[in-house]
Jmol script that loads the backbone (N, CA, C; Angstrom):
load data "model"
ATOM      1  N   UNK A   1     257.787 -60.908  92.001  1.00  0.00           N
ATOM      2  CA  UNK A   1     257.466 -61.553  90.511  1.00  0.00           C
ATOM      3  C   UNK A   1     256.082 -61.956  90.797  1.00  0.00           C
ATOM      4  N   UNK A   2     254.875 -61.361  90.175  1.00  0.00           N
ATOM      5  CA  UNK A   2     253.748 -62.536  90.530  1.00  0.00           C
ATOM      6  C   UNK A   2     253.988 -63.010  88.274  1.00  0.00           C
ATOM      7  N   UNK A   3     253.356 -64.309  88.934  1.00  0.00           N
ATOM      8  CA  UNK A   3     252.953 -64.771  87.830  1.00  0.00           C
ATOM      9  C   UNK A   3     251.927 -64.790  87.463  1.00  0.00           C
ATOM     10  N   UNK A   4     250.770 -64.286  88.047  1.00  0.00           N
ATOM     11  CA  UNK A   4     249.063 -64.687  87.564  1.00  0.00           C
ATOM     12  C   UNK A   4     248.150 -65.569  88.208  1.00  0.00           C
ATOM     13  N   UNK A   5     249.028 -66.469  88.830  1.00  0.00           N
ATOM     14  CA  UNK A   5     248.385 -67.220  89.540  1.00  0.00           C
ATOM     15  C   UNK A   5     248.136 -67.124  90.910  1.00  0.00           C
ATOM     16  N   UNK A   6     248.501 -65.901  91.465  1.00  0.00           N
ATOM     17  CA  UNK A   6     248.790 -66.040  93.042  1.00  0.00           C
ATOM     18  C   UNK A   6     247.482 -65.657  93.285  1.00  0.00           C
ATOM     19  N   UNK A   7     246.480 -66.599  94.303  1.00  0.00           N
ATOM     20  CA  UNK A   7     245.320 -66.268  95.300  1.00  0.00           C
ATOM     21  C   UNK A   7     244.960 -67.385  94.581  1.00  0.00           C
ATOM     22  N   UNK A   8     244.966 -68.438  93.374  1.00  0.00           N
ATOM     23  CA  UNK A   8     244.022 -69.033  92.722  1.00  0.00           C
ATOM     24  C   UNK A   8     244.548 -70.450  93.255  1.00  0.00           C
ATOM     25  N   UNK A   9     243.682 -70.993  93.303  1.00  0.00           N
ATOM     26  CA  UNK A   9     244.010 -72.758  94.194  1.00  0.00           C
ATOM     27  C   UNK A   9     243.671 -73.420  93.217  1.00  0.00           C
ATOM     28  N   UNK A  10     243.835 -75.052  93.163  1.00  0.00           N
ATOM     29  CA  UNK A  10     244.044 -75.872  92.255  1.00  0.00           C
ATOM     30  C   UNK A  10     242.333 -76.108  91.349  1.00  0.00           C
ATOM     31  N   UNK A  11     240.942 -75.545  92.038  1.00  0.00           N
ATOM     32  CA  UNK A  11     239.968 -75.704  91.796  1.00  0.00           C
ATOM     33  C   UNK A  11     239.037 -75.179  90.738  1.00  0.00           C
ATOM     34  N   UNK A  12     240.306 -74.149  90.955  1.00  0.00           N
ATOM     35  CA  UNK A  12     240.064 -72.620  89.927  1.00  0.00           C
ATOM     36  C   UNK A  12     240.467 -72.982  88.256  1.00  0.00           C
ATOM     37  N   UNK A  13     240.864 -73.701  88.452  1.00  0.00           N
ATOM     38  CA  UNK A  13     242.239 -74.227  87.074  1.00  0.00           C
ATOM     39  C   UNK A  13     240.710 -74.989  86.371  1.00  0.00           C
ATOM     40  N   UNK A  14     240.255 -75.748  87.116  1.00  0.00           N
ATOM     41  CA  UNK A  14     238.911 -76.607  86.143  1.00  0.00           C
ATOM     42  C   UNK A  14     237.481 -76.609  86.532  1.00  0.00           C
ATOM     43  N   UNK A  15     237.735 -75.233  86.389  1.00  0.00           N
ATOM     44  CA  UNK A  15     236.503 -75.279  86.510  1.00  0.00           C
ATOM     45  C   UNK A  15     235.830 -74.647  84.502  1.00  0.00           C
ATOM     46  N   UNK A  16     236.768 -74.869  83.868  1.00  0.00           N
ATOM     47  CA  UNK A  16     236.448 -74.716  82.419  1.00  0.00           C
ATOM     48  C   UNK A  16     236.075 -76.070  81.866  1.00  0.00           C
ATOM     49  N   UNK A  17     236.789 -77.142  83.096  1.00  0.00           N
ATOM     50  CA  UNK A  17     236.285 -78.705  82.337  1.00  0.00           C
ATOM     51  C   UNK A  17     234.607 -78.565  82.819  1.00  0.00           C
ATOM     52  N   UNK A  18     234.122 -77.876  84.476  1.00  0.00           N
ATOM     53  CA  UNK A  18     233.006 -78.126  85.032  1.00  0.00           C
ATOM     54  C   UNK A  18     232.059 -77.022  83.298  1.00  0.00           C
ATOM     55  N   UNK A  19     232.755 -75.804  83.381  1.00  0.00           N
ATOM     56  CA  UNK A  19     231.782 -75.770  82.075  1.00  0.00           C
ATOM     57  C   UNK A  19     231.648 -76.374  81.109  1.00  0.00           C
ATOM     58  N   UNK A  20     233.062 -77.237  80.483  1.00  0.00           N
ATOM     59  CA  UNK A  20     232.574 -77.729  79.285  1.00  0.00           C
ATOM     60  C   UNK A  20     231.525 -78.839  79.303  1.00  0.00           C
ATOM     61  N   UNK A  21     231.624 -79.860  79.940  1.00  0.00           N
ATOM     62  CA  UNK A  21     230.824 -80.444  80.959  1.00  0.00           C
ATOM     63  C   UNK A  21     229.066 -80.470  80.485  1.00  0.00           C
ATOM     64  N   UNK A  22     229.089 -79.497  81.252  1.00  0.00           N
ATOM     65  CA  UNK A  22     227.384 -78.658  81.420  1.00  0.00           C
ATOM     66  C   UNK A  22     226.550 -78.566  79.779  1.00  0.00           C
ATOM     67  N   UNK A  23     228.303 -77.715  78.813  1.00  0.00           N
ATOM     68  CA  UNK A  23     228.188 -77.432  77.870  1.00  0.00           C
ATOM     69  C   UNK A  23     227.379 -78.546  76.874  1.00  0.00           C
ATOM     70  N   UNK A  24     228.134 -79.505  76.733  1.00  0.00           N
ATOM     71  CA  UNK A  24     228.187 -80.419  76.332  1.00  0.00           C
ATOM     72  C   UNK A  24     226.494 -81.549  76.647  1.00  0.00           C
ATOM     73  N   UNK A  25     225.925 -81.363  78.554  1.00  0.00           N
ATOM     74  CA  UNK A  25     224.889 -81.762  78.399  1.00  0.00           C
ATOM     75  C   UNK A  25     223.920 -81.147  77.777  1.00  0.00           C
ATOM     76  N   UNK A  26     223.953 -79.697  78.016  1.00  0.00           N
ATOM     77  CA  UNK A  26     222.755 -78.658  77.134  1.00  0.00           C
ATOM     78  C   UNK A  26     222.503 -78.994  75.642  1.00  0.00           C
ATOM     79  N   UNK A  27     223.702 -79.592  75.194  1.00  0.00           N
ATOM     80  CA  UNK A  27     224.265 -79.931  73.544  1.00  0.00           C
ATOM     81  C   UNK A  27     223.377 -81.522  73.561  1.00  0.00           C
ATOM     82  N   UNK A  28     223.474 -82.186  73.718  1.00  0.00           N
ATOM     83  CA  UNK A  28     223.071 -83.687  74.484  1.00  0.00           C
ATOM     84  C   UNK A  28     221.669 -83.629  74.130  1.00  0.00           C
ATOM     85  N   UNK A  29     220.635 -82.538  76.053  1.00  0.00           N
ATOM     86  CA  UNK A  29     219.495 -82.406  75.631  1.00  0.00           C
ATOM     87  C   UNK A  29     218.309 -81.665  74.881  1.00  0.00           C
ATOM     88  N   UNK A  30     219.344 -80.689  74.069  1.00  0.00           N
ATOM     89  CA  UNK A  30     218.837 -80.417  72.182  1.00  0.00           C
ATOM     90  C   UNK A  30     218.486 -81.190  71.562  1.00  0.00           C
ATOM     91  N   UNK A  31     219.795 -82.104  71.504  1.00  0.00           N
ATOM     92  CA  UNK A  31     219.721 -82.663  70.170  1.00  0.00           C
ATOM     93  C   UNK A  31     218.358 -83.809  70.586  1.00  0.00           C
ATOM     94  N   UNK A  32     218.877 -84.489  71.412  1.00  0.00           N
ATOM     95  CA  UNK A  32     217.991 -85.621  71.817  1.00  0.00           C
ATOM     96  C   UNK A  32     216.063 -85.354  71.952  1.00  0.00           C
ATOM     97  N   UNK A  33     216.130 -83.996  72.145  1.00  0.00           N
ATOM     98  CA  UNK A  33     214.484 -83.349  72.336  1.00  0.00           C
ATOM     99  C   UNK A  33     214.182 -83.122  70.289  1.00  0.00           C
ATOM    100  N   UNK A  34     215.209 -83.158  69.937  1.00  0.00           N
ATOM    101  CA  UNK A  34     214.883 -82.974  68.499  1.00  0.00           C
ATOM    102  C   UNK A  34     214.683 -83.879  67.857  1.00  0.00           C
ATOM    103  N   UNK A  35     215.088 -84.846  68.241  1.00  0.00           N
ATOM    104  CA  UNK A  35     214.863 -86.062  67.380  1.00  0.00           C
ATOM    105  C   UNK A  35     213.239 -87.056  67.705  1.00  0.00           C
ATOM    106  N   UNK A  36     213.230 -86.888  69.520  1.00  0.00           N
ATOM    107  CA  UNK A  36     211.724 -86.942  69.791  1.00  0.00           C
ATOM    108  C   UNK A  36     210.313 -86.669  68.675  1.00  0.00           C
ATOM    109  N   UNK A  37     211.208 -85.086  68.130  1.00  0.00           N
ATOM    110  CA  UNK A  37     210.210 -84.438  67.371  1.00  0.00           C
ATOM    111  C   UNK A  37     209.779 -84.780  66.354  1.00  0.00           C
ATOM    112  N   UNK A  38     210.796 -85.816  65.769  1.00  0.00           N
ATOM    113  CA  UNK A  38     211.195 -86.349  64.555  1.00  0.00           C
ATOM    114  C   UNK A  38     210.908 -87.480  64.271  1.00  0.00           C
ATOM    115  N   UNK A  39     208.945 -87.985  64.600  1.00  0.00           N
ATOM    116  CA  UNK A  39     208.855 -89.500  64.660  1.00  0.00           C
ATOM    117  C   UNK A  39     208.613 -89.960  63.255  1.00  0.00           C
ATOM    118  N   UNK A  40     208.755 -90.791  62.480  1.00  0.00           N
ATOM    119  CA  UNK A  40     208.350 -90.925  61.834  1.00  0.00           C
ATOM    120  C   UNK A  40     207.005 -91.524  61.547  1.00  0.00           C
ATOM    121  N   UNK A  41     206.532 -91.662  59.943  1.00  0.00           N
ATOM    122  CA  UNK A  41     205.279 -92.254  59.996  1.00  0.00           C
ATOM    123  C   UNK A  41     204.896 -93.682  59.850  1.00  0.00           C
ATOM    124  N   UNK A  42     204.142 -94.833  60.145  1.00  0.00           N
ATOM    125  CA  UNK A  42     203.853 -95.865  60.131  1.00  0.00           C
ATOM    126  C   UNK A  42     203.966 -95.801  58.902  1.00  0.00           C
ATOM    127  N   UNK A  43     204.450 -97.312  58.184  1.00  0.00           N
ATOM    128  CA  UNK A  43     204.094 -97.163  56.787  1.00  0.00           C
ATOM    129  C   UNK A  43     202.522 -98.293  56.517  1.00  0.00           C
ATOM    130  N   UNK A  44     202.602 -97.683  55.621  1.00  0.00           N
ATOM    131  CA  UNK A  44     201.165 -98.445  55.258  1.00  0.00           C
ATOM    132  C   UNK A  44     200.858 -99.881  55.355  1.00  0.00           C
ATOM    133  N   UNK A  45     201.590-100.619  55.516  1.00  0.00           N
ATOM    134  CA  UNK A  45     201.618-101.809  55.922  1.00  0.00           C
ATOM    135  C   UNK A  45     201.596-102.249  57.317  1.00  0.00           C
ATOM    136  N   UNK A  46     202.090-101.148  58.600  1.00  0.00           N
ATOM    137  CA  UNK A  46     201.804-101.075  60.105  1.00  0.00           C
ATOM    138  C   UNK A  46     200.606-100.953  60.171  1.00  0.00           C
ATOM    139  N   UNK A  47     200.151 -99.751  59.077  1.00  0.00           N
ATOM    140  CA  UNK A  47     198.754 -99.670  59.022  1.00  0.00           C
ATOM    141  C   UNK A  47     197.532-100.082  58.909  1.00  0.00           C
ATOM    142  N   UNK A  48     197.632-101.248  57.595  1.00  0.00           N
ATOM    143  CA  UNK A  48     196.545-101.936  57.509  1.00  0.00           C
ATOM    144  C   UNK A  48     197.091-103.333  58.322  1.00  0.00           C
ATOM    145  N   UNK A  49     198.468-103.598  58.970  1.00  0.00           N
ATOM    146  CA  UNK A  49     197.765-104.221  60.209  1.00  0.00           C
ATOM    147  C   UNK A  49     197.331-104.331  61.082  1.00  0.00           C
ATOM    148  N   UNK A  50     197.620-102.882  62.068  1.00  0.00           N
ATOM    149  CA  UNK A  50     196.235-102.701  63.280  1.00  0.00           C
ATOM    150  C   UNK A  50     195.477-102.674  62.967  1.00  0.00           C
ATOM    151  N   UNK A  51     194.670-102.595  61.292  1.00  0.00           N
ATOM    152  CA  UNK A  51     193.717-101.883  60.826  1.00  0.00           C
ATOM    153  C   UNK A  51     193.122-103.861  61.076  1.00  0.00           C
ATOM    154  N   UNK A  52     193.384-104.626  60.272  1.00  0.00           N
ATOM    155  CA  UNK A  52     192.788-106.093  60.648  1.00  0.00           C
ATOM    156  C   UNK A  52     193.073-106.294  62.454  1.00  0.00           C
ATOM    157  N   UNK A  53     194.036-105.864  62.744  1.00  0.00           N
ATOM    158  CA  UNK A  53     194.129-106.415  64.354  1.00  0.00           C
ATOM    159  C   UNK A  53     192.427-105.756  65.395  1.00  0.00           C
ATOM    160  N   UNK A  54     192.800-104.950  64.689  1.00  0.00           N
ATOM    161  CA  UNK A  54     191.495-104.188  65.655  1.00  0.00           C
ATOM    162  C   UNK A  54     190.064-104.789  65.500  1.00  0.00           C
ATOM    163  N   UNK A  55     190.088-105.340  63.744  1.00  0.00           N
ATOM    164  CA  UNK A  55     189.347-105.448  63.425  1.00  0.00           C
ATOM    165  C   UNK A  55     188.049-104.761  62.498  1.00  0.00           C
ATOM    166  N   UNK A  56     188.955-103.914  62.126  1.00  0.00           N
ATOM    167  CA  UNK A  56     188.580-103.304  61.246  1.00  0.00           C
ATOM    168  C   UNK A  56     188.273-103.455  59.564  1.00  0.00           C
ATOM    169  N   UNK A  57     188.824-104.194  59.787  1.00  0.00           N
ATOM    170  CA  UNK A  57     189.133-105.542  58.042  1.00  0.00           C
ATOM    171  C   UNK A  57     188.805-106.787  58.434  1.00  0.00           C
ATOM    172  N   UNK A  58     188.237-107.113  57.451  1.00  0.00           N
ATOM    173  CA  UNK A  58     188.153-108.818  57.209  1.00  0.00           C
ATOM    174  C   UNK A  58     189.349-109.871  56.989  1.00  0.00           C
ATOM    175  N   UNK A  59     188.965-110.647  56.830  1.00  0.00           N
ATOM    176  CA  UNK A  59     190.874-111.049  56.521  1.00  0.00           C
ATOM    177  C   UNK A  59     190.855-110.922  55.274  1.00  0.00           C
ATOM    178  N   UNK A  60     189.824-111.427  54.696  1.00  0.00           N
ATOM    179  CA  UNK A  60     189.335-110.945  52.790  1.00  0.00           C
ATOM    180  C   UNK A  60     190.296-109.734  52.452  1.00  0.00           C
ATOM    181  N   UNK A  61     190.237-108.840  52.898  1.00  0.00           N
ATOM    182  CA  UNK A  61     190.789-107.724  52.627  1.00  0.00           C
ATOM    183  C   UNK A  61     191.816-106.921  53.113  1.00  0.00           C
ATOM    184  N   UNK A  62     192.462-107.482  54.088  1.00  0.00           N
ATOM    185  CA  UNK A  62     193.396-108.010  54.350  1.00  0.00           C
ATOM    186  C   UNK A  62     194.694-108.291  53.407  1.00  0.00           C
ATOM    187  N   UNK A  63     194.404-109.576  53.027  1.00  0.00           N
ATOM    188  CA  UNK A  63     194.902-109.966  51.935  1.00  0.00           C
ATOM    189  C   UNK A  63     194.642-109.417  50.169  1.00  0.00           C
ATOM    190  N   UNK A  64     192.908-108.747  50.235  1.00  0.00           N
ATOM    191  CA  UNK A  64     193.666-107.844  49.198  1.00  0.00           C
ATOM    192  C   UNK A  64     194.841-106.759  48.953  1.00  0.00           C
ATOM    193  N   UNK A  65     194.517-105.998  49.607  1.00  0.00           N
ATOM    194  CA  UNK A  65     195.017-105.038  50.113  1.00  0.00           C
ATOM    195  C   UNK A  65     196.421-105.614  49.627  1.00  0.00           C
ATOM    196  N   UNK A  66     197.132-106.239  50.982  1.00  0.00           N
ATOM    197  CA  UNK A  66     198.346-106.743  51.131  1.00  0.00           C
ATOM    198  C   UNK A  66     198.898-106.964  49.856  1.00  0.00           C
ATOM    199  N   UNK A  67     198.581-107.892  48.574  1.00  0.00           N
ATOM    200  CA  UNK A  67     198.298-107.978  47.723  1.00  0.00           C
ATOM    201  C   UNK A  67     199.192-107.040  46.824  1.00  0.00           C
ATOM    202  N   UNK A  68     198.631-105.386  47.207  1.00  0.00           N
ATOM    203  CA  UNK A  68     198.966-103.643  46.241  1.00  0.00           C
ATOM    204  C   UNK A  68     199.954-103.493  46.836  1.00  0.00           C
ATOM    205  N   UNK A  69     200.950-104.130  47.314  1.00  0.00           N
ATOM    206  CA  UNK A  69     202.186-103.414  48.472  1.00  0.00           C
ATOM    207  C   UNK A  69     202.754-104.118  48.423  1.00  0.00           C
TER     208      UNK A  69
END
end "model"
wireframe off; spacefill off
backbone 0.3
color backbone group
């Protein structure tokens, strides 16, 4: 009488687990790549602070533009 599992050792029964782990890993990599491509744009205040830090605008200009936000 044949049970259908003749000739298979214990490791062959776990091959689906390895496939599942690989599938989850590949999906994780794809999701992580997608998140990196969706970088948010800097806010107006962040841009203003960077311009002030670089010396592109004066302190008075910074205060004036900040008051509009």
